[in-house]
C-alpha positions in Angstrom: -89.0 -2.4 24.6 -92.3 -1.1 23.0 -92.6 0.2 19.5 -91.5 3.7 19.1 -94.4 6.1 18.1 -94.7 8.6 15.0 -97.1 11.4 15.9 -98.5 13.9 13.2 -100.7 16.7 13.6 -102.1 19.2 11.2 -104.0 22.0 12.6 -107.5 23.1 10.7 -106.8 25.7 8.4 -109.1 26.4 5.5 -106.5 28.4 3.5 -103.8 25.4 3.5 -105.4 23.1 1.1 -102.4 20.9 0.9 -102.8 19.9 4.7 -104.7 16.7 3.8 -102.5 15.6 1.2 -99.4 16.1 3.5 -101.1 13.6 5.8 -102.0 11.0 3.3 -98.4 11.2 2.0 -97.0 11.0 5.7 -99.2 8.0 5.7 -98.2 6.3 2.7 -94.8 6.4 3.4 -95.1 4.9 6.7 -97.7 2.6 7.0 -95.7 -0.4 5.5 -93.3 0.2 8.5 -96.3 -0.3 10.5 -97.9 -2.8 9.0 -94.4 -4.9 9.9 -94.8 -3.8 13.5 -91.6 -1.4 13.3 -93.4 1.4 14.4 -96.9 2.7 15.7 -98.3 5.4 13.5 -100.5 8.2 14.7 -102.5 11.3 13.0 -105.1 13.4 14.2 -106.3 16.9 12.9 -106.5 18.7 15.9 -108.8 21.9 16.9 -107.9 22.3 20.2 -104.8 21.7 22.3 -107.0 19.3 24.7 -107.0 16.2 21.8 -102.7 16.7 21.6 -102.5 16.3 25.4 -104.5 13.2 24.9 -102.2 11.8 22.8 -99.4 12.9 24.7 -100.7 10.6 27.5 -101.8 8.0 25.6 -98.3 7.2 24.2 -96.4 7.9 27.4 -92.9 8.2 26.8 -93.1 6.2 23.4 -93.2 9.3 21.1 -89.8 9.1 18.6 -91.4 11.7 16.2 -93.6 14.4 16.5 -94.7 16.4 13.0 -96.7 19.7 13.1 -97.8 21.1 9.9 -100.3 24.0 9.8 -100.0 27.6 10.9 -96.8 28.4 13.2 -94.8 31.3 14.4 -92.0 31.9 16.9 -94.1 31.3 19.9 -96.1 28.1 19.1 -98.8 26.8 16.6 -102.6 27.8 15.7 -105.8 26.2 16.0 -109.3 26.8 15.7 -109.6 27.2 19.5 -106.5 29.5 19.9 -102.7 29.3 20.0 -100.7 26.6 21.5 -97.6 27.7 23.1 -94.4 25.9 22.6 -92.9 26.5 25.7 -96.0 24.5 27.5 -96.3 22.1 24.8 -92.8 20.9 24.7 -92.7 20.7 28.6 -95.5 17.9 28.5 -93.3 16.1 26.2 -90.1 16.1 28.6 -92.1 15.3 31.4 -93.3 11.9 29.7 -89.7 11.2 29.0 -90.4 10.7 25.2 -87.3 10.3 23.2 -87.9 12.8 20.8 -85.4 11.8 18.0 -86.9 14.3 15.6 -89.5 17.2 15.7 -90.8 18.4 12.2 -92.0 22.1 12.8 -93.5 22.3 9.2 -95.3 25.8 9.6 -94.0 29.3 8.8 -91.0 30.7 10.2 -90.7 27.9 13.2 -87.0 28.5 14.0 -87.1 30.1 17.1 -89.3 27.3 18.6 -85.9 25.1 18.2 -84.3 25.9 21.7 -87.7 25.1 23.7 -87.4 21.6 21.7 -83.8 21.3 22.5 -84.7 21.8 26.5 -87.3 19.5 26.3 -84.7 16.8 25.1 -85.4 16.8 21.4 -82.3 15.5 19.8 -82.9 17.1 16.1 -85.4 19.5 14.7 -86.4 20.6 11.2 -87.6 24.0 11.7 -88.2 27.0 9.0 -86.6 30.1 8.8 -89.2 32.2 6.9 -92.9 32.0 5.4 -93.3 28.7 3.1 -96.0 27.6 0.8 -98.4 25.4 1.0 -97.5 22.8 -1.7 -93.6 23.0 -1.3 -94.5 22.1 2.3 -96.2 19.3 1.5 -93.7 18.1 -1.1 -90.8 18.7 1.4 -92.3 16.8 4.2 -93.3 13.9 1.7 -89.8 13.6 0.5 -88.1 13.1 3.9 -90.4 10.6 5.0 -90.3 8.5 1.8 -86.7 8.5 2.2 -86.7 7.8 6.1 -88.7 4.9 5.5 -86.1 3.5 2.8 -83.7 3.3 5.7 -81.8 6.9 5.2 -80.5 9.1 7.9 -82.2 11.7 9.0 -79.3 13.8 7.4 -79.7 12.2 4.3 -83.3 12.1 4.2 -83.2 16.0 4.5 -80.5 16.5 1.8 -82.4 13.9 -0.2 -85.8 16.0 -0.2 -83.8 19.6 -1.0 -82.4 17.8 -4.1 -86.0 16.9 -5.0 -87.4 20.0 -4.3 -85.2 22.0 -6.2 -85.5 19.7 -9.2 -88.7 20.7 -9.4 -88.8 24.1 -8.8 -86.5 27.0 -10.7 -85.5 28.5 -7.4 -83.1 27.9 -4.7 -84.4 26.6 -1.2 -84.3 29.9 0.1 -86.8 31.5 -2.0 -90.8 30.9 -1.5 -92.7 29.0 -3.9 -90.3 31.0 -6.7 -90.8 34.7 -5.0 -87.8 36.4 -3.4 -87.7 36.8 0.4 -85.4 39.0 2.2 -86.2 37.3 5.5 -83.6 34.9 5.2 -79.7 35.4 5.9 -77.2 34.6 3.3 -76.3 30.8 3.5 -79.7 29.5 5.2 -82.1 27.6 3.7 -86.0 27.4 4.5 -86.0 24.3 5.9 -82.8 23.5 7.8 -82.1 20.7 10.3 -80.9 21.8 13.3 -79.0 19.2 16.0 -79.0 19.4 19.5 -75.4 20.8 20.6 -75.9 18.7 24.1 -75.9 15.6 22.3 -73.3 13.7 19.7 -73.8 15.3 16.6 -73.3 12.0 14.6 -75.5 10.0 16.4 -78.4 12.7 16.3 -77.5 13.0 12.6 -77.7 9.6 11.8 -81.0 8.4 13.2 -82.7 6.3 11.1 -86.4 4.6 11.8 -86.4 0.9 13.1 -86.6 -1.6 10.6 -87.1 -4.6 13.0 -89.2 -5.5 16.0 -87.8 -5.7 19.3 -88.3 -9.5 20.4 -89.4 -8.5 24.2 -92.6 -7.5 22.4 -93.2 -10.7 20.5 -92.1 -13.4 23.5 -95.1 -15.4 22.3 -94.2 -15.7 18.9 -90.5 -16.6 19.4 -91.2 -18.6 22.1 -93.6 -20.8 19.7 -90.9 -21.3 17.4 -88.7 -22.2 20.0 -90.9 -25.0 21.1 -91.6 -26.2 17.6 -87.8 -26.2 17.3 -87.3 -28.4 20.5 -90.2 -30.6 19.5 -89.2 -31.7 16.7 -85.6 -31.2 16.5 -84.4 -31.8 19.8 -80.6 -31.5 20.0 -80.1 -33.1 16.9 -78.4 -31.9 13.7 -79.5 -28.3 12.5 -80.5 -27.6 16.0 -78.8 -24.2 16.6 -79.6 -23.2 12.8 -83.2 -23.1 13.8 -83.0 -22.4 17.4 -80.9 -19.1 16.8 -81.5 -18.0 13.5 -85.2 -18.4 12.9 -86.1 -16.2 15.9 -83.5 -13.4 14.5 -85.2 -13.4 11.4 -88.7 -12.9 13.1 -87.3 -9.6 14.4 -87.2 -8.7 10.9 -89.8 -10.2 9.4 -93.0 -11.2 11.7 -94.9 -13.0 8.3 -92.5 -15.5 9.1 -94.2 -16.7 12.7 -97.4 -17.8 10.6 -95.2 -20.2 8.6 -93.4 -21.6 11.9 -96.7 -22.3 12.9 -97.8 -24.1 9.7 -94.6 -26.3 9.9 -95.5 -29.9 10.7 -92.1 -31.3 11.1 -88.4 -30.3 11.3 -87.7 -30.4 7.4 -90.4 -27.7 7.0 -89.0 -25.7 9.9 -85.5 -25.7 8.0 -87.0 -24.9 4.3 -88.1 -21.6 5.8 -84.6 -20.9 7.0 -83.4 -21.5 3.9 -85.9 -19.9 1.5 -85.4 -16.7 3.6 -81.7 -16.4 3.0 -80.4 -14.8 -0.1 -80.2 -17.6 -3.0 -76.4 -17.7 -2.9 -76.3 -18.4 0.9 -79.4 -20.5 1.1 -78.4 -23.0 -1.8 -75.2 -23.7 0.4 -76.9 -24.6 3.5 -79.8 -26.5 2.2 -77.8 -29.8 2.0 -77.6 -29.8 5.7 -81.2 -31.0 6.1 -80.6 -33.8 3.6 -80.1 -37.5 5.0 -76.8 -38.1 3.9 -75.5 -34.8 5.7 -77.3 -35.1 8.8 -74.8 -37.8 10.3 -71.8 -35.6 12.2 -68.8 -36.7 9.9 -66.6 -34.9 7.6 -69.6 -34.4 4.5 -71.7 -32.7 7.2 -68.4 -30.6 8.4 -67.5 -29.7 4.6 -71.3 -28.5 3.9 -71.2 -26.3 7.0 -67.6 -25.0 6.4 -68.9 -24.1 2.7 -71.8 -22.2 3.8 -69.8 -20.2 6.4 -67.6 -19.3 3.0 -70.0 -18.6 1.0 -71.6 -16.2 3.4 -68.6 -14.2 3.7 -67.9 -14.1 -0.1 -71.9 -13.0 -0.5 -71.3 -10.2 1.8 -68.1 -9.2 0.5 -69.6 -8.7 -2.9 -72.6 -6.9 -1.5 -70.3 -4.3 -0.3 -68.6 -4.1 -3.3 -71.5 -3.4 -4.9 -72.4 -1.0 -2.4 -69.0 0.7 -2.7 -70.1 1.6 -6.3 -73.6 2.9 -5.3 -72.3 5.0 -2.8 -69.9 6.7 -5.5 -72.5 7.2 -7.9 -74.8 8.9 -5.5 -71.8 11.1 -3.9 -72.2 10.0 -0.4 -68.6 8.2 -0.3 -65.8 10.5 0.4 -62.8 10.6 -1.7 -59.8 8.8 0.0 -56.4 8.3 -1.2 -56.2 5.0 1.2 -59.1 3.3 -0.7 -59.1 -0.3 -0.3 -61.5 -1.0 -3.4 -60.6 -3.0 -6.6 -59.7 -5.9 -4.1 -61.1 -8.5 -6.5 -58.0 -8.4 -8.6 -56.7 -10.0 -5.6 -58.4 -13.3 -6.5 -57.0 -15.9 -9.0 -57.5 -19.5 -9.7 -55.1 -20.6 -7.0 -56.3 -18.8 -4.3 -60.2 -18.0 -4.8 -61.4 -21.3 -2.8 -59.1 -20.4 0.4 -59.5 -16.4 -0.4 -60.4 -15.0 3.3 -63.8 -13.3 2.1 -64.6 -12.3 5.8 -61.5 -10.4 6.6 -61.9 -8.6 3.4 -65.6 -8.0 4.3 -64.9 -6.5 7.5 -62.4 -4.2 6.6 -64.2 -2.8 3.5 -67.7 -2.3 6.3 -65.0 -0.4 8.4 -64.0 1.9 5.5 -67.4 2.6 4.6 -68.3 3.4 7.9 -65.3 5.8 8.6 -65.5 7.7 5.4 -69.5 7.1 4.0 -72.3 9.5 4.8 -75.0 7.0 3.8 -75.4 3.1 3.6 -77.7 1.4 1.2 -77.1 -1.5 3.6 -77.6 0.6 7.0 -77.8 -2.7 9.3 -74.1 -3.0 8.8 -73.5 0.9 9.9 -72.9 1.3 13.7 -74.1 1.2 16.1 -76.3 -1.5 14.8 -72.8 -3.3 13.5 -71.1 -2.6 16.8 -68.3 -3.6 18.8 -70.5 -6.1 20.8 -72.0 -7.6 18.5 -68.7 -8.1 16.5 -67.3 -9.9 19.3 -70.1 -11.8 20.8 -70.9 -13.3 17.4 -68.8 -12.6 14.6 -65.2 -12.7 16.1 -65.5 -15.9 18.0 -67.1 -17.7 14.8 -64.4 -16.6 12.4 -61.7 -17.4 14.8 -63.1 -20.7 15.5 -63.5 -21.3 11.4 -60.1 -19.6 10.7 -58.4 -22.7 12.9 -60.4 -25.5 11.3 -58.6 -28.2 9.7 -60.6 -30.9 8.8 -57.8 -33.2 8.3 -57.0 -33.0 12.2 -60.2 -34.2 13.3 -60.3 -37.5 15.0 -62.8 -40.3 14.1 -64.4 -39.9 17.6 -64.4 -36.3 17.4 -66.8 -35.2 14.8 -70.0 -35.1 16.6 -68.5 -32.3 18.9 -66.9 -30.9 16.0 -70.0 -30.5 13.9 -72.0 -29.1 16.9 -69.2 -26.0 17.2 -69.3 -25.9 13.2 -73.0 -25.4 13.4 -73.0 -23.5 16.3 -70.5 -20.7 15.1 -72.3 -20.6 11.7 -75.7 -20.0 13.4 -74.1 -17.2 15.5 -72.9 -15.7 12.1 -76.5 -16.1 10.4 -78.1 -14.4 13.4 -75.9 -11.4 13.2 -77.1 -11.0 9.8 -80.2 -12.1 9.9 -81.4 -9.1 8.6 -81.2 -10.1 5.3 -84.3 -11.7 5.3 -85.6 -8.1 4.1 -83.3 -8.0 1.0 -84.6 -9.6 -2.1 -82.4 -10.5 -5.1 -84.1 -10.1 -8.3 -83.0 -11.1 -11.9 -84.3 -8.4 -14.2 -85.0 -9.2 -17.9 -86.5 -8.2 -21.1 -86.7 -4.6 -21.0 -88.9 -2.6 -23.4 -89.5 1.0 -23.7 -92.5 2.7 -23.3 -92.2 6.3 -24.9 -95.8 7.8 -25.6 -95.9 11.5 -26.4 -96.8 13.7 -23.4 -96.2 10.9 -21.1 -93.1 10.2 -18.8 -91.0 7.5 -20.4 -91.4 4.2 -18.8 -89.5 0.7 -18.9 -91.2 -2.5 -18.8 -89.4 -5.6 -17.1 -89.8 -9.4 -16.4 -88.7 -9.9 -12.8 -87.4 -13.4 -11.1 -87.2 -13.3 -7.6 -83.8 -15.5 -6.8 -84.3 -17.5 -3.4 -83.3 -20.9 -2.5 -86.4 -23.0 -2.8 -86.3 -26.9 -4.0 -85.6 -25.9 -7.8 -82.0 -25.3 -8.8 -83.5 -22.9 -11.3 -86.3 -20.0 -10.1 -88.9 -19.2 -12.4 -89.2 -15.7 -14.0 -92.7 -14.2 -13.9 -94.4 -14.2 -17.1 -95.8 -10.8 -16.7 -94.1 -7.8 -17.3 -94.0 -4.6 -14.4 -93.5 -0.9 -15.4 -90.8 0.9 -14.0 -90.3 4.8 -14.5 -86.6 5.0 -14.9 -85.2 1.7 -14.0 -82.4 0.8 -17.0 -81.1 -2.5 -15.8 -82.4 -4.8 -18.2 -79.9 -7.9 -17.5 -78.9 -7.6 -14.2 -79.1 -9.3 -10.4 -80.4 -6.9 -8.2 -80.9 -6.2 -4.4 -84.0 -5.1 -3.4 -84.8 -3.0 -0.2 -88.2 -3.5 -0.6 -90.1 -6.5 -0.8 -90.7 -8.6 -3.8 -94.5 -8.3 -3.4 -94.4 -4.3 -3.5 -92.1 -4.4 -6.4 -94.8 -6.6 -8.5 -97.6 -4.4 -7.2 -96.0 -1.2 -9.0 -93.5 0.4 -6.7 -90.5 1.9 -8.3 -87.1 0.3 -8.4 -85.9 3.8 -6.5 -84.4 1.4 -3.5 -82.0 -1.2 -5.1 -78.4 -2.1 -5.7 -77.0 -3.5 -8.9 -75.0 -6.4 -8.3 -73.8 -6.7 -11.4 -70.8 -7.8 -12.2 -70.2 -9.9 -9.4 -73.7 -11.8 -9.6 -74.6 -12.8 -12.7 -77.7 -14.4 -14.4 -76.4 -16.8 -17.2 -80.0 -16.7 -18.9 -80.3 -13.1 -19.1 -77.5 -12.9 -21.5 -77.6 -16.3 -23.1 -80.4 -16.4 -26.0 -82.2 -20.0 -25.3 -83.3 -22.1 -28.1 -86.3 -23.0 -25.7 -88.6 -21.7 -23.4 -87.5 -23.7 -20.7 -84.3 -21.6 -20.3 -86.0 -18.5 -21.1 -88.2 -18.5 -18.1 -85.7 -19.7 -15.4 -82.9 -18.1 -13.6 -78.9 -19.5 -14.0 -77.3 -17.6 -11.1 -73.5 -17.5 -11.1 -70.9 -15.4 -9.0 -67.5 -14.1 -10.1 -64.8 -16.5 -9.2 -61.3 -14.8 -10.3 -59.5 -12.9 -13.0 -56.6 -14.7 -15.0 -55.0 -12.1 -17.3 -57.7 -9.9 -19.1 -60.6 -12.9 -18.5 -63.0 -12.8 -16.0 -64.4 -16.6 -14.8 -67.6 -17.3 -13.2 -69.3 -20.1 -11.6 -72.7 -21.6 -10.4 -73.6 -20.0 -7.1 -74.5 -23.2 -5.8 -71.3 -25.1 -6.3 -69.6 -26.7 -3.0 -66.5 -24.4 -2.1 -65.1 -26.9 0.1 -64.6 -30.9 -0.1 -64.8 -34.0 -2.4 -67.4 -32.5 -4.3 -65.8 -28.9 -4.4 -64.9 -27.1 -7.2 -61.5 -27.8 -6.8 -62.3 -31.4 -7.7 -64.7 -31.0 -10.4 -64.4 -33.4 -13.3 -66.3 -31.4 -15.7 -65.6 -27.6 -16.8 -67.5 -26.0 -19.4 -65.5 -22.8 -20.5 -67.4 -19.9 -22.5 -65.5 -17.3 -24.2 -66.6 -14.5 -26.5 -65.8 -16.1 -29.7 -68.6 -18.6 -29.4 -71.6 -18.1 -30.9 -75.1 -19.1 -29.1 -75.4 -22.4 -30.8 -72.2 -23.0 -29.4 -73.2 -22.3 -25.8 -76.1 -24.1 -26.2 -74.6 -27.2 -27.4 -71.9 -26.8 -24.4 -74.9 -26.4 -21.9 -77.0 -29.1 -23.3 -74.7 -31.9 -24.6 -78.1 -33.8 -25.3 -81.8 -32.8 -24.9 -81.9 -35.1 -22.3 -79.2 -34.2 -20.0 -80.2 -31.7 -16.9 -78.6 -28.3 -16.5 -78.5 -29.1 -12.8 -76.0 -31.8 -13.5 -73.3 -29.4 -15.1 -70.8 -27.1 -13.2 -70.1 -24.6 -15.6 -67.2 -21.8 -15.2 -68.0 -18.7 -17.5 -64.8 -17.3 -19.6 -65.6 -13.6 -20.6 -62.3 -13.7 -22.8 -61.1 -10.8 -25.1 -62.7 -11.9 -28.2 -65.2 -9.0 -29.7 -67.2 -11.1 -31.9 -70.0 -11.3 -28.8 -71.0 -7.7 -27.5 -73.1 -9.1 -24.7 -70.1 -10.6 -23.0 -68.1 -7.5 -23.6 -70.6 -5.7 -21.5 -69.9 -7.8 -18.5 -65.8 -7.1 -19.3 -66.7 -3.5 -19.3 -68.7 -3.4 -16.3 -65.6 -4.9 -14.4 -63.0 -2.4 -16.0 -65.4 0.4 -15.0 -65.5 -0.6 -11.4 -62.1 -0.8 -11.3 -61.7 2.4 -12.6 -64.1 4.3 -10.4 -63.0 2.6 -7.4 -59.2 3.6 -8.0 -59.7 7.0 -8.8 -63.1 8.0 -6.9 -64.9 9.4 -9.7 
C-alpha cells in the first residue's frame, strides 16, 4: 500500500503575512514522519489552479490530507489568477479515488464548502464559521498538526489546538483576534470539526496519522533481513524470534534495515532484536543467544517462559501508568466500574505466577471503551483489533497458560522449545511498535529562573535499553526543558532519544513511576560509577503498608528465578545512605551484577526520598479509585 500523501497548498496573498510561517510550522511537524517514510509530504504556493491539478494527478488516489491556507469563502478559494471553485475541485479529488481522511480549510468563512467535500468522500473537514485572524489561523493549524504528529486522534488534536489557542488569547474561540463578531451562532466556534454523517463517527474522529510503514513498500529490505536470518540461523534456536520479529520492527523503524545489512553473524542479528526492545523485556530475552541456553532443554524453556511473563508484566505496568496519564489529562471517562488499583492483588506468594497478560488485556479493553485518547494508540482499535488478537495473541496466551515444564518428556524438549519460541515471537510481533518508544532515566534537576525568560529545567538523561551492560550509562551533558518537572523517574518517551538530546520538549512522555524505579536516582552514591549508571527495578508486590521492588532483569521462572534466590537485600526507609551502600557493596571488589536486590520502602519516616515513592503508590490508588 503506497504511503498516504499530505498535500498542503497556500495561495499567494501579500496581505496575509503569516502564510509562509504556517507552511514552515506544518512542515516542521510532519517532516519527522516523512523522514521515517510513514507519509509523503507535499507543499506548494499556488498562483493558479493548474499547479494544484498537477499535484492531484501526480498523487493519483493517495491524498489523505488536503490543507488549504489563504483567502477563502463559501464557494471556494482565491488565487492571483482568479477564483478556484470548490465544487469542481472536490470533484477532481473524488474522481481520483483519494481517501481524503481530512480536509483542512484554513481560510475565512469556509463552512459552506463542507457538503461539497462530503460529496467527494471526505471523512472529516475542519472549516471556519466566520472571518479569522492571520496569526490565530497560523497558530491553530500549527497546534493541530503537531498533535497529529504525536499520534493524537483528529478529535483530540482539534481539542488540543483549541485549548492552546485559548491559553494564549483572552477571548473565546468564537471571537476574532480579540474582537467581537456577530456572525457566529451561539455554541459554535470559529474552527469546527465536521464529520461525514455517512461514515461511522467513531472512525472519522479517531483518525490518526500513520506511525508505521506498510511492509509491501519495503519488500526488498524485509526480504534482505529474512535472507540473512536463513543464511546465519537456519532453523536452529532463535529462528522464529529473528524471522518474525525483526521484519515487524522494520515497519516501525526503517533504520533497523541498515543494522541488519551490517550484521555479520547470528549473534549480531540477535543483538538488533534485543537492543530495540524495552530494557526490561530485552534483558529477559538476551540469555536466549547464550550457548548454555541454545540447547533445547528445560533451561531454554525457562528463559522463554520468563520473557513471556516479563512482556505481560511490562505491558500491564505501562497501562497502569497510562491510566494515570489519561486521568490527569481528562481523557478518561469517570466510571464506577473502574478496574484500576489492581496492583494491590500482587502479593509475595503470587506475583511470580500472577497472570499479567489477562490483566493487561482487560485493562486495555477498558481504556478503549472509556477513554477519548490513548498515550499508546497502537493498542487502540482498530490497530489492536480482534483479528490480531485471535491470530497472534490469544493462541500464544493459550499455549503459555497450559505450559507445564514438569510434564515435558526428555525427548519432547526440541518440539516444546520450538513451539514456545514461535508463540513468544508471535507476541513480540504484535507489540513490535515498542521499537518507537524509549525508556529514559531522568536525573539531577536544576532550575533556571532568569528574569524576563521562561523558567526552564535541566536534566541528565540515560536511555534504558538491553545492551551488553547490566547498567546503562547516564549522559554527562544536561538537557534543557521548559517545563518538565520529573527529576527522579523512569519515563517512556514517544519521540526518539536522539530527538530528546537535540532539544525537543518532554511534552510527549509517560512517567512510569512508581512501577519502574531507577534506584541510583534515589540512592546517593559514594562513587561516580554508581552516579552515572542506571539500576532499573520493577514493582513486585505489597505486604501490609510496604512496597517491594526487585531488579528488572531477574528471571521469573526456573531454578535461577526469584523464588530460588539465595541472597536477598532488603531496603527500608530507616536505613541511612551508608547502610544502603554497605548492603549494595559489601566489599569494593564485589560487582553489583552479582546481587539480586529486593527494595522494601517501609513506614519509617527518616528518609524523605523513600517516602516519595510510597506517596506515589498511595496517590495512584486514590486517583484510580475516585477517578479524580
